[in-house]
N, C-alpha and C positions, 0 to 999 in steps of 0.2 A: 297169798295166792287166792284167787277167786274160786269159790266152790262151784263145781259143774253139777248141773241137775239133769235128770232124765227128761227128754223133750215130751214124753207122754204123761208120766205120773208125777214128775217133779221131785222124785227121790234123789238124794245125793249119789253121784257116780264115784265108783272106785275102780281103778284100773287104768287102761290106756288113756293117753291124753286126748285122743281123737274120738273117744267113746261118746255116743249120743244117747244111748238107751241103757237101762239097767238090766234088761233081759230081752229075749226074743218075743215074748208076749207083748211087751211095751212097744217094741219096734213094729210088730205087725199091727197093733192097735193104732199107732200113730199113722202108719202108711195107709191103712184102711180108711181112717177118718179123712186124711188128706186127699185121697183119690176117690173116695166114695161118691161124692156128688157128680163129678165128671163122668165116672164110670157108669153110674146109674142113668145119667142123661143119654150117654152113647148107647147103652144097652136098650133103652126104650126106643130110641130112634131106629136102631138096627132091627128091633122087633117089628116096628111099623113098616120098614122097608121090605123085610122078608114077607110080611103078611101081604103087602101090596103086590110083590112079585108073585106070590102064590096065587092070588086072585087073578092077576093078568094071565098067568100060565093056564089056569083052569078055564078061563073064558076064551083063550086063544090056543087051542090044541094044534092048529096048523100055523101057517106063516102070517096070516092076516085075517081079521074078522071085525065085525062091527057090533057094538053093544050100546044099549041105552043107559043113561045115567041112573035111573032107578035100580037097575040091576047092580051097578057098582055100589050105589048107596046101601042097598040091602045087604051086601056082603061087607059093609063097613070099610070100603076103600077110602084111603086118606089122600086126597088130592094135593095136600100141602107137602108131601114128602116124596122125593125122587132123587135119583143118583146123578142124572145129567139131563141136559136140555139140548135138542137139536132143532135148528130152524132150516127148513128147505129153501131152495131158491125162490119158490113161489110165496114164501112167508108163513107156511104152516109150521106151527111149533109142536114138536113131539117131546113129551116128558118121559124119560126112561127110568125104570127100576131095574137096574142091571141090564139084562138083554131084552127085556120086554118094555115096549113103549106104547104110548097112547097120544092121540091128538083129537081135538074136538072138530068134527066135520061140520056140524051145525049145532045150534043150541040143544043140548040134551042127548046128542048122538056122537059116539066116539068110535074111532078106528083103533084097533090094537094090532101092533106089529111086533115081529121079533127081529132083532138085529143079528145078522149072521156073521158079523166080523169076528175073526178068530185071532 
């Protein structure tokens, strides 16, 4: 019979035939290693999206406002991260971070809008 080994530490397993880990610590360690990189990447992206959303909310207390790019840059807004894209019939592209969106009106000048869909 082939000896079964713990997937985390490599120690021999004793007990149930479907056992994969020698204890809870090894099971947790294995799963943390396995999910760590993906979880950290998602956590970092979500942090950027939340920061972008907070910046847009701060700059757009009403339904619609305009802002210059240096203001967004100073607040470290990340233009590479958004949750959705909407293109109007006229071809203007809005990038949304949840319910707050922005579009470039002209080079360096943006309009910020809030999506009222519920």
